[in-house]
N, C-alpha and C positions, 0 to 999 in steps of 0.2 A: 444815222443816229449815233450820237456820241456815248461812249461807255466809260469815259474818264471819271476819276474821282472828283467830287465837288467839295468845296470848303464849307458848305452849309448842308444841313440835313433837316428833314421834317421834325418839328418840335423844338428846334433851336431858337433861342432869343437872339434877335439880330438888331443892328442899328443901320439905318439908311445913311450912306456917306455922300450921296450926290443926288441931284434932282429936286423936284418940288417938295418932297417929303424929307429932305435932309435933316438929320439930327433926331428923327423920331425912332422909337423902338417898338418892336412887336414880336410876335411868335410866328414862325413859319408854319403854314397850314398845308401847303402842297408845293412840290417841286416838279417841274417838267424838264427832264434831262435833254430832250430833243431840241427844245428852244432855249435852254439855259435860263429859264425864268422861274421865279418863285412867287407864291401868293402869301402875303404877310397879313396877319390879323389886323383889321381896322386901319390899314394903310393903303394909299393909292386908290381911294374910293372913286367909283364911277357910277353914273346913273344908267339904268337899263330899262327900256320900255317893254313890258311884258303884256302880251295879249292874253285874254282869258283862256284858260285851259283846265284840264283836270287837276294839274298840280297847283295852279293858282287860279281858282275860279273867279276871283275879283279882277285880276289883271292889274294894270297901273304901272307907276314908276317905282323901281326898286333900286336901292343902293347896294352895290357889291364891290368886293376887292378886285382890282385889276392886277395882272402880273407885273413884277419888277425884275429887271435883269439881275442875275446873281452877282455881277461885277459891282453893283451899286450897294451891296449888302456886306456887312462884317459881323461875324458872330461875337456875342458878348461873353467874356470869360466868367465862369461862376465864382472864381476865387477873387480876382481883382476887380470885377464888375465893369470893366472897360471894353470897348470894341478892340479886337485884336486880329492880327494876321494869324494864319493857321500853319503849323508845321506838322510833320508826321513822325511817329516814333514806333519802332517795332518792339513789342514786349517780349519777355522771356518765353512765353508760350507761343510766340509766333504771330500774335494778333497785331494788326496795325491800328493805331489810334491817332486821333487828332490832338495836338497840344497847342497851348497858348504860347505865342512867341514872346510875350511880356514876362510871364511868371513860370513858364514851363509846366503848368498844371494841365492834366488831361481834361479835355472839354467834351469828350464823347459821353453820351447818355448811357447810364446803366452799364 
């Protein structure tokens, strides 16, 4: 299992840079560090056949998001609004934050 830092986090707005969803934007819902994949809201949709159960009494065919490898995603900077590569900066208080390589703006949430 990998414990390295990732360039995207849950809640980030990202753009897909390669694959069938190239150019589309969405919000990261979930990240799996062990497989280096992320689930992005309303992107990479797949159909899943569900049999009737307590959770879905009707069953049927359901659309859901499939995971995308994180190497195919770039975070969108809040200031310049463009997809960007990520750098890291250590603040005065010792905290490490992610920064936009285009405009040097901090892109970490809160």
